[in-house]
N, C-alpha and C positions, 0 to 999 in steps of 0.2 A: 743274358750277361748285364750286370746292374749299370746304370748310366752314370758318369762320372761328369761332374762342372765343374769351370771353373766361375769365381766373381771378385770382386772386393767389396771388402768387409765395409760399410757405413758407419755404423754404430755399432755402441757395447752396451749390455744391459750388467746392473750391478750383480747379476748373477751370474757375469764370465761367459754370456752368451752375445758370440758378433750376430750381427744383423745386416743381410744383402738381401739382391733380390733375386728371386726366380716366378720366369714363366708368369710375371705380373702379379705378382705375391710375393713380403717378405719371407725371407729361408733364414730362419734359425738355427746356428750351428756353435755348438759349444766349442770354448776355446780357441776361438778365430777372433783375433785384435781388429782396431775401425783402423784403416790403410793398408792392410794384409792383402794382400792376393791369395787364395786359396781353392785348393780340388779338393771338391766336395760329393757326398754323396745323399739322395734325398730318402729318408727314411722312413715318414708319414706326410701324406697331405691332409692338412685339414680345410676348414672353412676360410679360414682366413691365415693364414701362414704354413708354413713347410718346415720339417723338420728335419736337419742334415746332419751328417756325421763328418766330420774334417779327417781328410785324406793326410792331404798333404799341403805344406804351407810355402806356396813357390814366390811370395814374394814376404818377408816377417818386416814386422813392425818395428821401429826400432826402439820400442817402450818394451818391446816382448824380451823377458828376462828368465832365468833356470829356477824355477820354483824351490824352495827350499829344500820344503820338507815331500820325504818319499809317498803320502800316503795322498800329495794332494793329486788331483787328475779329474778327467770327466771319465772312467772306465765305470764301472758298475758297481765296485766295491770300493770308491774311491771316498775318502773323508768330504764327510759335508762342512766338516768349519770352516775351512775357507773355502772363496769362489773367486780370488785377483792374486793368487801367487805368480801367475805366466804376464802380470804385468806390473813396471814397477811403482814407488810406490808415489813418485811424483803425478805420472798421470793417474794413477790411483785418488790423489786429491781435486786435479783436475775434473775428473770424470762426477765424483759424487760433489762438489762447486756446481758443477752443471746441471746434474739432477736437482738440486737445491734451489736454485735459479728459475729451473724449469720448471717444479713444483709451484712455485710464489706466482711465477708468469700466467698457468695454465690456469689455477684455481682461484688466484685475486686477483689477477691481470696488475699485479705490481712488480716492478724491481727496488732493490736496497737504493738508496743513494748513495752508498760507500757497500764496496767488499772488503768485509773482512778479512786480510790476510788469514790462512789459514794454524790453524795450534797444529802443529807436529811435535811426534815423539817416536819412541824407539820403534822398530815396525817389529821385532822379534823378541820372545820371552818378555812381553808385557800383560800376558792375560791372566790376572791374580785368581780372580774366581773361574772357577770352571765344575761343570755334570759331566762327570762319565759314567756314561751307560756300563754295566755288567752286563754278561752273557757265559755259563754252562752251557758247553754244546757236549752233551753228553754221551752220542752216537760217537763222537770224534775224540771224547776227553780233551776238549782243549777249553780253555779258558781265556773269555777274550775280556779287554778293557780300553774305552776307546769311546769316541764321538758315534755320532750314527755315521752310514752313509749316506752320500749325494745320494744317490738314487731309490733305493730298495728297503734305507730306516732299518739295514742292518746292523750290529756294531761289529764299527772297524776293530780287528788286531792291531793295535796303535805301537812301534817299537818305540817310538818318538814324538813330541810334536815340538815343532818350532815358535809358535806362539806361548805357548807354556813358559812359565821361568824355567830354566835349563835343570837348576835342581828338581822339580815336579816333573818335567818329562824322562828324568832320569830314573823317578819313583816307579814307571809303567811296566819295567820288568816286573823289578819286586813286589810291586801291588800283583800281578799277575800270579805270581809264586804262594805268594800270602793266601788268594782270596782260595784256590785251587785246593789246599791242603785245610780247607775249614772246613767242619761240617755243614754249615748252613751258605757255600758255597750258591745253588741253586735257589736261595732264599734272601739272594745280596742283590737287589736289582740297580744300586748305583749307589757312588762314591762324589759326594761334591767337594772340592777342594776352595779352601780360602786363605789367602796370603796375607797376612799383615805385613805391619812394619818391623816385628820383632818374632811373630811365628807363622806358623803353617798350621793352621789346620783340616784332618781330612772326618770328614762325617758320611760315616757308614751306614748307610740305609736298610736296614733289616726287616725281613719281613716276619720272621721270629727268632725270639730272643737267642745270644748265642749263647752255647754251655761253659765249663769253666775254663775244656781246655782251649776255645775258641777266642774266648776272652784273653788269654796268656798269649797268645799269638797276637793278635791285635797290640794290645800293651809292647809286646815285645819289640814287633816292628816299630810303633810308636819312639820306644826309646833309641833301639839301631839309628834310625833314620832321622831323628830330630824334628818331627810331627806331634801335633795333639790329637789323638784321637778319641771322633765323641761316634755316637749311636742314635739314630733318628728310627724309632719303632713306630712311629703313627706321623701325624702330620708336622709342620714349622716348628710349630710347638712343643715338641716332642725331644726338640736335640736337647742333647747334656752329653756334657764331657765324659770321658768313664772314668777322672780323676778329679776329684771337686779340685784339686789347689789348681789344675786347667780351664778355672770357668770364665776367667776373665784376660787371656792371654791376646786376642786380637786387636788392635788399636790401629787407625788412620791419621796422618801425621800431615799438618797443614802449615810445616815450617815458617814461611812468609808471617804468616798472622800467627803462630806462636800455640796452635790448635793440638791440639790432639783428641781423637773422636774412637773413643771404645764401641765397638760395635760384634754382635754374634755371627754365627759365618752363615747362618738363612739369611741374615740383612740384606736389603739393598744397598750395592755400595758401585760404585766404578770400577768395570774392570782392572783398566790401564790405571794404574795410580799417581803414574808421573806425568798423565796428559789431563789425568781428573786436576793436580794442582795447578796447571799452566790455566785449564778451566777454569777452576775458581777465582783465579787470581784475575786472568781476563773481564769475567763476569761482574766481578766488583768494578772493575777500573770504568768498566763499559758502565756500571749502573753507575758511578759515581756518588753515593750516598753522603751527606755531609755531616759532619756533628752534631748539628741540631736537629738533624730527620728524623722521620720515623717510616721503618721499613717493613714491609711484606713480604714473606716468602713461603710463597704457595707452592705444596707439594715439598714440605722441607724433610723429609724423613729423617734420617738421623740428626738433622743441621752442618750437615756437609758447608750447607752458603749461610745459612744463619746464623753461626758460631762467627765466621771470618768476617760476616755483614756488621756486627756487634761489636767488633773492634773499631769501626770506623763510625757508625750511627749513634744518633743517641738513643735507641729502641729498635727493634725487631721484634715483630712478630710472627712465629715460625707456626703451618698450617697443614696439617697432615691427616691423611684417613684414619693409619693405622692407629689405631690409640696403643701398642707395643713401643712404635718408634716413637712416638712424643716424649712417652715416659723416658727413652733411654736418651735423645737432646737433654729432655730438661736435667738430664742426670750429666751428662755431657757439658751442660751450659754449668754446672755446678762445679764438677771437678775443675772446668779452665776458668773459673772467676770472674763466671760472664750472667751467673746469675737476674742480677738487677737490670740487668741493660736486655731478656729477652725472657717474650709471652708464649709461650706454645699450646694450642689448642690443639683439640682431637676432631674433626667434621670431615664428614664426605663430600670434599670438591667437586664431585660429576653433579653435587646438587645444589650445588652453589646458589645464593640468589641473591636480587638487591636487597632485600632487607637484612640478609648477612653482613654485606659489607655496610649498608647503616648503621648496621650494630657495630661494628668493629671501630665507624669511624667516631661513634657517639661513647665508646670506651677510649677509644685513646686520642683522640679531638681530629689528627688527621694522619692519612697516608701519604707520605710523600712520592714516595719510590715503590717500585714492584719489584720481584723477581718471579719469576713463575719455571719449576723444573717437572714438568709433568712427566708419565709413564707413556707409554705407545699411545694408547687412547687419544692423547692431547690432554688442552686445559678449555673445552667448548662453553660449560657454565660459568667458569671466573672469566672466559674472555668475553661473555655476554652478560657478564658485571658490567668488567671495566669500560665496554664500549656503551652502554647505558647510561652510569650516573654522570651525572652536572659534576660530581666534584673528582677530578683525575687528577692523579697522579701526573707527577712530571715528567717522569720514565718509567720504562719497562725495560726488561732483558729478560729476554723467552729463551731458556734451553730448551733442547728437542732433539729427542733420539728417532723423529718420524717425519719426516719433509712433509707427509701430505696431511697428518694432522696439525701440522705446524702451519703451513696453507691453507689450510680451513678455518684455523684460529684468526690468522693473517686477516684473511677477507672479511671477517666479524666484523675486528677492532679496528680496521681503516673505513669499510663499507656503511657500519652501521652506528662507529663513532668518532671517524676521523682521525683515528692515530696515525702516523706517519711512522713508514716502516724508514728508518734513518743508515741501518746497515745491518749484515745478514751476514756470515761467514762458517763456515765446515771447522769440526774437529778433528782429530783423524784419531776417533779414540780403539776405534776396532781394525787396524792394518789389518788387508788382503779380505777383508768379510765386504759383505753386502749392506750391512749397515751404517749409518749417517747420522750421527752429533752435530748439533748448529745451534748455533747465535745469533739473537735478534732481536733487535734494540729498536723501541716503539717509542713517541712521543709526541705527546698532548698538543696540536697544532697551537700555534702561536708561542709556546712558553719558550721553551732554549733549543739551542742546536746542537749536539752531538758534542762539538769539540769545547760547547759550555763551562 
């Protein structure tokens, strides 16, 4: 007979696993929350910890809630899209804030002078970007569309999704039916969803061209459900609309700044558009550019921060590694009447050097403030440069999607460059998931305080 044990959960990992103690080592129990007394069995013992399976929650946490999605859970076929639906949103934010603070302390030995209040928004129906996997199980005659399973990596046969907009969630059933009747149903591995301010695009990845009947079926689906159908026969650059007149339907809007950003369905944009508006607003408020100042925006992408900054500063320089995004940012600047106040440069920012920084200074005279919004890999080369330059800008706002690389870059800025971490806080860009978006504010020692 398997032995059952009881323990009180001490802490929680971002992947939804509670941590207790068992026989002198941590035991990791999926689905258990801090403060709960649980009954469990040990499924596997490893050198550093045990893996436990939750049997019963003897005393539940007051922060435990009923998951909204039928596919959420810790069973083998559960969806891997969310890990925290059983924890209320306020507690999720506290957990993510603690993860951020711990990363800054453990790596950089720094605590922010001020903890920024969390930026929060819609907890459901927020995900405006998604990549849905498609699989036809021939031996069962079943067509599946959904995210990957939590454990095995198979495709979940999703009936609905609580974090997708309701309109997109409601398309999951019709999509399964559509694909099941296509001749290329087993040559169609994924569908990418991109929701804009006034249109929705479904990008169908195809490993062989659809025939005339399949094309007609895809277009009929688009007309019936009010979505734009695109095909992707190769890499991201091969994406194209099935109808030429639908080539420029996607836009991202920032009404506070009067900005509209056109984008392609495979371009990077934040998944949560409402939180993106709040993030841009707070980042610019914290950076506080003045009308006579020059700002550099590293990893500028489509100009999500660059163009709003240009409505406040004298000049903004957007730097980005992808030339295609630079071209679209330049186009957006012209369309928004900001071409004269913006300069865009295509450059590999993972190889940014002090010589590059000095050349930027020679061209523009000075850089007063800097915004950094890197991918998960962080901004190591940019941080090294800003730590080394004697011509320090007054303030940096760093927007991060990875606390570990933010902490690493914070250590460089502080220990090598004398930058002071004035403030930091989380942004609830991805409710119910392990992803953490955050903001950090740095100032050159002896210059200005955060409230100046």
